[in-house]
Every structure is written in C-alpha cells, then in structure tokens.
C-alpha positions in Angstrom: -30.5 29.7 -69.3 -32.3 28.8 -73.1 -34.0 31.7 -74.9 -35.7 31.7 -77.7 -33.9 33.4 -80.8 -36.3 35.3 -82.2 -38.5 36.2 -79.1 -34.1 37.9 -78.6 -34.1 39.6 -82.2 -38.0 41.0 -81.4 -37.0 42.6 -78.3 -33.8 44.1 -79.5 -36.2 45.4 -82.7 -38.0 47.7 -80.2 -35.4 48.7 -77.7 -33.5 50.0 -80.2 -36.6 51.7 -81.6 -37.4 53.2 -77.9 -34.7 54.2 -77.8 -33.8 55.5 -81.9 -37.5 57.9 -80.5 -35.8 58.9 -77.8 -33.2 60.5 -79.8 -35.9 61.7 -81.5 -37.2 63.6 -78.5 -34.4 66.0 -78.5 -34.4 66.4 -82.4 -38.1 67.8 -82.4 -37.2 69.7 -79.3 -34.2 71.4 -81.4 -37.0 72.1 -84.5 -39.8 73.7 -82.7 -36.4 76.2 -80.6 -34.8 77.0 -84.6 -38.4 77.5 -85.8 -38.1 74.8 -88.6 -40.8 72.6 -88.7 -42.7 76.4 -89.2 -40.4 77.2 -91.4 -41.2 73.7 -93.1 -44.4 74.4 -92.6 -46.6 74.9 -96.2 -43.2 75.4 -98.0 -43.6 72.3 -100.0 -40.3 70.3 -101.1 -37.7 72.1 -99.4 -33.3 71.7 -99.7 -31.3 71.3 -96.8 -29.4 75.0 -98.3 -33.0 76.0 -98.8 -34.1 76.2 -94.9 -31.0 76.6 -93.3 -31.1 80.9 -95.0 -34.8 81.1 -93.5 -34.0 79.7 -90.4 -31.0 81.6 -90.3 -28.9 77.8 -89.1 -25.5 76.1 -90.7 -26.6 73.8 -93.5 -24.6 71.0 -92.3 -26.4 71.5 -89.1 -29.4 71.7 -90.9 -28.9 68.7 -93.3 -28.0 66.2 -90.1 -30.8 67.2 -88.2 -33.9 66.6 -91.6 -31.7 63.2 -92.2 -32.8 62.4 -89.3 -37.1 63.7 -89.2 -36.5 61.8 -92.4 -34.9 58.3 -90.8 -38.3 58.6 -88.6 -40.9 59.5 -90.3 -41.4 63.4 -89.0 -40.5 65.1 -92.4 -40.9 63.4 -96.3 -37.6 62.8 -98.5 -37.5 62.9 -102.3 -35.0 61.4 -103.5 -35.2 62.5 -107.0 -34.1 66.1 -105.7 -32.8 65.8 -103.1 -35.6 67.5 -101.3 -37.8 67.6 -97.9 -40.8 68.0 -97.0 -43.9 68.3 -94.3 -47.1 66.4 -95.2 -50.4 69.1 -93.4 -50.2 66.7 -91.2 -47.0 66.2 -90.2 -47.5 70.3 -90.1 -50.2 70.4 -87.9 -48.2 67.9 -84.8 -45.3 69.6 -84.8 -45.4 72.9 -86.4 -49.1 74.4 -85.6 -48.8 76.0 -81.4 -52.2 76.1 -81.5 -53.0 72.6 -82.9 -54.2 70.4 -80.1 -52.2 67.7 -81.5 -49.2 69.6 -81.2 -46.5 68.0 -79.5 -43.3 69.5 -79.4 -43.7 70.6 -75.4 -44.5 67.5 -74.5 -40.4 66.9 -75.0 -39.7 69.2 -72.4 -41.9 66.4 -69.9 -39.1 64.1 -69.9 -36.2 66.8 -70.1 -37.3 67.4 -66.4 -37.8 63.4 -66.1 -34.0 63.3 -66.7 -32.2 66.7 -65.5 -34.3 65.0 -62.6 -33.2 61.9 -62.3 -30.5 61.6 -59.3 -34.1 62.3 -56.7 -35.5 60.1 -58.4 -33.5 57.7 -57.8 -33.0 58.8 -53.7 -37.1 58.8 -53.8 -37.0 55.2 -54.8 -34.4 53.9 -52.3 -35.2 56.3 -49.1 -39.9 56.4 -50.0 -39.8 59.9 -49.6 -41.7 62.2 -51.8 -40.4 64.7 -54.9 -42.8 67.6 -54.3 -43.8 69.2 -58.1 -42.2 73.0 -57.2 -38.9 71.1 -56.5 -38.8 70.1 -60.3 -36.3 70.8 -63.2 -38.5 74.7 -64.4 -38.8 72.3 -68.3 -41.7 70.2 -66.1 -43.8 73.3 -65.4 -43.7 75.1 -69.0 -43.8 72.1 -70.9 -47.1 70.4 -68.8 -48.8 74.5 -69.8 -47.8 74.2 -73.2 -48.7 70.9 -73.8 -52.3 70.4 -72.0 -53.4 74.9 -73.1 -53.5 73.8 -76.7 -55.6 69.7 -75.4 -57.6 72.8 -72.9 -58.1 74.8 -76.2 -59.4 72.3 -78.7 -62.0 70.6 -76.0 -63.2 72.2 -73.2 -65.8 74.7 -73.6 -66.3 73.1 -77.7 -67.1 68.8 -75.6 -66.0 68.9 -72.0 -68.3 71.4 -70.7 -71.1 71.3 -73.1 -71.2 67.2 -71.6 -72.7 68.4 -68.7 -76.2 68.8 -66.8 -76.8 72.3 -67.4 -73.8 73.4 -67.0 -72.9 75.4 -69.7 -76.2 77.4 -69.8 -75.6 78.8 -65.6 -71.8 79.7 -67.4 -73.2 81.9 -69.6 -75.6 83.3 -66.6 -72.9 84.1 -64.6 -71.6 81.6 -61.3 -68.4 81.7 -59.9 -65.6 78.8 -61.2 -62.9 77.3 -59.4 -60.1 75.9 -61.7 -58.1 73.5 -58.6 -54.3 72.9 -59.4 -54.5 75.6 -61.8 -50.8 75.7 -63.1 -50.4 78.6 -65.7 -53.8 78.9 -66.4 -54.7 77.9 -69.6 -58.3 76.0 -68.5 -59.4 79.1 -66.4 -59.0 82.3 -68.9 -59.7 79.6 -71.2 -63.0 79.2 -69.5 -63.5 83.4 -68.8 -63.4 84.6 -72.2 -65.8 81.9 -73.2 -68.3 83.3 -71.0 -68.2 86.6 -69.7 -70.4 86.6 -66.6 -68.8 84.3 -65.1 -66.5 85.2 -62.3 -63.4 82.4 -62.1 -61.0 81.6 -58.7 -57.3 79.4 -60.4 -55.6 78.2 -57.1 -51.9 76.2 -57.2 -49.7 75.6 -54.6 -46.9 76.0 -56.6 -46.4 79.4 -56.3 -44.1 80.5 -60.1 -46.6 79.2 -61.6 -49.7 81.5 -59.9 -47.2 84.6 -61.3 -47.5 83.1 -64.5 -51.3 82.4 -63.8 -51.6 86.3 -63.7 -49.0 87.3 -66.5 -50.5 85.5 -68.9 -54.3 86.3 -67.5 -53.1 90.6 -67.8 -52.2 89.1 -72.0 -55.9 88.1 -72.4 -57.6 90.5 -70.7 -59.5 88.7 -68.6 -57.6 90.4 -65.6 -60.6 91.9 -64.3 -62.5 87.9 -64.9 -60.1 85.8 -63.6 -58.3 86.1 -60.1 -54.9 83.9 -58.8 -54.7 82.8 -55.1 -52.0 80.2 -53.8 -54.1 77.9 -51.6 -53.9 73.7 -51.0 -56.9 72.1 -52.6 -58.2 71.5 -49.3 -58.0 75.3 -47.9 -58.9 77.7 -51.2 -62.2 79.7 -50.2 -65.3 78.9 -50.0 -68.0 81.1 -52.6 -71.0 79.0 -53.0 -69.9 77.1 -56.5 -70.9 76.4 -59.0 -68.6 74.7 -61.0 -65.5 73.2 -59.7 -62.7 72.7 -61.8 -59.9 68.9 -61.7 -58.2 69.5 -64.6 -54.8 66.7 -64.6 -53.9 67.3 -61.1 -56.2 65.0 -58.3 -54.2 61.8 -58.7 -51.2 64.2 -57.9 -52.3 64.8 -54.3 -51.5 62.7 -51.4 -55.5 63.5 -49.9 -57.7 63.6 -52.0 -60.8 63.1 -50.2 -59.8 65.4 -48.3 -60.2 67.8 -51.8 -63.5 66.4 -53.1 -64.5 67.0 -49.2 -63.7 70.5 -49.6 -64.5 70.6 -53.3 -68.6 69.5 -51.1 -68.3 71.9 -48.3 -67.6 74.5 -51.2 -69.4 73.9 -53.8 -73.4 75.7 -54.5 -76.2 73.4 -53.8 -77.2 72.9 -57.3 -73.4 73.0 -58.1 -70.4 70.4 -60.3 -67.5 69.2 -59.7 -65.7 68.7 -62.7 -62.9 65.9 -62.7 -60.6 65.8 -65.6 -57.9 62.7 -65.2 -56.3 60.8 -67.8 -57.7 57.8 -69.4 -57.1 54.2 -67.2 -58.9 51.3 -67.4 -59.4 49.6 -63.5 -57.6 47.0 -64.3 -53.7 47.3 -64.7 -53.7 44.7 -67.2 -56.4 46.9 -70.0 -54.1 49.8 -69.4 -50.6 47.9 -71.1 -50.7 50.0 -74.5 -48.3 52.8 -75.5 -50.7 55.6 -73.6 -50.6 53.0 -70.7 -46.7 53.3 -71.1 -47.3 57.2 -71.2 -49.0 57.8 -68.0 -46.9 55.4 -66.0 -44.1 56.1 -66.5 -45.1 59.8 -65.9 -46.4 58.9 -62.4 -43.0 57.2 -61.5 -41.0 61.1 -61.1 -44.5 63.5 -60.9 -47.5 62.0 -59.8 -46.4 59.5 -57.3 -44.0 61.1 -55.8 -45.0 65.1 -55.0 -48.6 62.7 -53.2 -45.6 60.7 -51.7 -44.1 64.4 -50.8 -48.0 65.2 -49.0 -47.2 61.9 -46.3 -51.1 61.6 -47.6 -53.7 59.0 -46.7 -53.2 57.5 -51.0 -50.9 56.9 -53.8 -54.0 57.4 -57.0 -51.1 57.4 -59.9 -52.1 59.2 -63.0 -54.2 55.4 -63.6 -56.8 55.6 -60.9 -59.2 54.6 -62.8 -63.3 56.0 -62.8 -64.0 53.0 -59.6 -61.1 54.8 -57.5 -61.8 58.4 -58.2 -65.7 57.3 -57.7 -65.1 55.8 -54.5 -63.2 59.1 -53.2 -65.5 61.6 -54.1 -68.7 59.0 -52.9 -66.5 59.4 -49.6 -66.9 63.1 -49.3 -70.4 62.7 -49.5 -71.3 63.2 -53.7 -74.0 61.5 -54.5 -74.0 61.3 -58.1 -70.7 60.3 -60.5 -70.4 59.7 -63.7 -68.3 59.4 -67.0 -69.2 61.8 -68.8 -67.1 61.7 -71.8 -64.0 59.6 -73.2 -61.6 60.1 -75.1 -58.1 58.1 -75.4 -55.9 60.1 -73.5 -58.8 61.1 -70.6 -61.3 60.8 -68.8 -63.9 63.1 -67.6 -65.9 62.9 -64.7 -68.8 64.7 -63.7 -69.9 65.2 -59.6 -71.9 66.1 -57.6 -74.1 66.1 -54.2 
C-alpha cells in the first residue's frame, strides 16, 4: 500500500493537535478547580510566583501549568518580562462563571466519558444501553453547569421571545412543564423571569431532582417551582401553556410517546419549546467541529441512554430538524417550525 507523505504528515499533525487538546482539557479543569484563571482575570501580567502566591499553590507547578496554557493559546506570555496574562476574551471563556461562553465545566463531561469507557466498550459489544443514571457523577455536574450559562444568556432574552405569543402568556401566568429538567437551571431561570407563572420540572433521574429542589430553594423560587421524578410520557397533565424539552428529546428511546404525551398535556392554545443540538439533516453537512463534538458525546451518552430504554428510536444528538418534525407530526401537532437557529442549538416550536 502506497502512502502520500504529505497527507500522512498532515494527518499526524492533526492527531498530535487533538492529543494536545486532550491533555489541555486536564489543564483547564485544574485551572478552574484551583482558581488560577479567576486569579488572573483582570490582574494584568503576572509572574508564576505572583500567581502562586495569589492562589496559595506551589510555584513550580504553577509555572509549568502557565507554560502549557501559553503553548495552547489559553494565556498570553510576555518574554521580555517573563510574565503571563489572561486577556479579557480569554477571561470571558475561562474565568467568568456567569458568562454564557464559560467552558471549563464542559471538561467534566469528558472526564465522565473516560471514566465510563468500560461501560461504552461493553455496550458496543453487546448492543445494550447505558442509562443516564449509570454514568459517573461528573457527567451530571458538567452538563448542568455548562448548559446553565447558555440558558442564562439566551433563554429569556432570545429563545422564548422567538415563540409566537408565549412571553405575553408567561407574563400573565400559565403552567409550564420542563421535561428532562436535570438540575433545574432552565426551570429556575424561567421562574425568576416570569413570577406570575407556575413551573413544574420533571426528570427520571432522582439525584438530579434532589439537586434541582436545592437549587430552587437557594434561588428563592421554591414556592412557585416544583420538581418531581417522572418520565417524559407519564408526568401529570395540567393544561400547560408551555412544555419545554431542553436538549433531552434526542436522548429518549420513546420520543414519539413523549411528544404524544405533551400533546395530551398541553392546553388548547399551548406551545412546545424544543431545544436541540444544532444539526443539518444530512450527515455530510455535519462533518465539522461542532458535529464532531455532538456525534462523540452522542456515541456514549445520548444513543446509549436511548438504547437503554429499548424504545422505538435512537435519534442521537444530531437528529436534525427533519426527523424531529416527523415525530411531532405523527404525534398530532399541526405546526412545527424553527423559531431560531444558533451555531449550537435549534430552537423549535410545535403547536396543535
């Protein structure tokens, strides 16, 4: 077999870059856990000794960590002074935990995927699934923290206003169901924005529901928000004016049953908000960095959970608008449209 040396070198360069990024993820997690990024934010150029003193860490470790960050373009290095600096843009992504672009939490998901590798290998060989609750705890914390900031940045300001007439109803007061609510961040954000409405979060993972209840109490909205353990096709019907599925329908083995139950639980003039990972309908149009991210996570998380439910579908994180529209049409919804599209999300609206 003959090989093109240039193509081989290019591919090896890509593989080494990916390997370096994998190592870099550990460095990002350390930077977040030790407060290194936070200590650098807005501080200007710092020596490794100054950063070590600020964070009460050993200087030699800090210096090596800083060099890894500088090599990856995650901090700036000033050779003349031998100092390191976190730019405002880097701080927005790495140090500001309230930023919608805050990324360190996402590496906890990767850590959980590595920890659960043996389960994925077994699933590949047997065809069995791996349910959401059977993963390492870092999955739940990482997903909750990562999506929380995205919801804070877009849910109330952009996504809900993109729906037909929904914000006006929320302001007057309606029942809202948040299906697959996880730690409840999306539910709580909506409750804080619309105090006249009542919110109900449902999730099949008991541990997440316990955390959601704690979060609601801390946010001061527990009197208007309730969280219960329930599946997407058996939660109580309350003539909801809005039913939300945030990044969860594609994980379900029975998405059609979930859509049918939503149809039955919805008020006559109600709306379903479906937020899904951005995807085109054709595989070849998803072969890009975002598609790679979603297909990879979907392999061990999304598809694995759907298969654990032994249902009718294994949509995966790159389901695409076409397949989702077909499910809601079969569930009896007469209107289905893309209200918004972002580089990471499809914001879809369904009505009777």
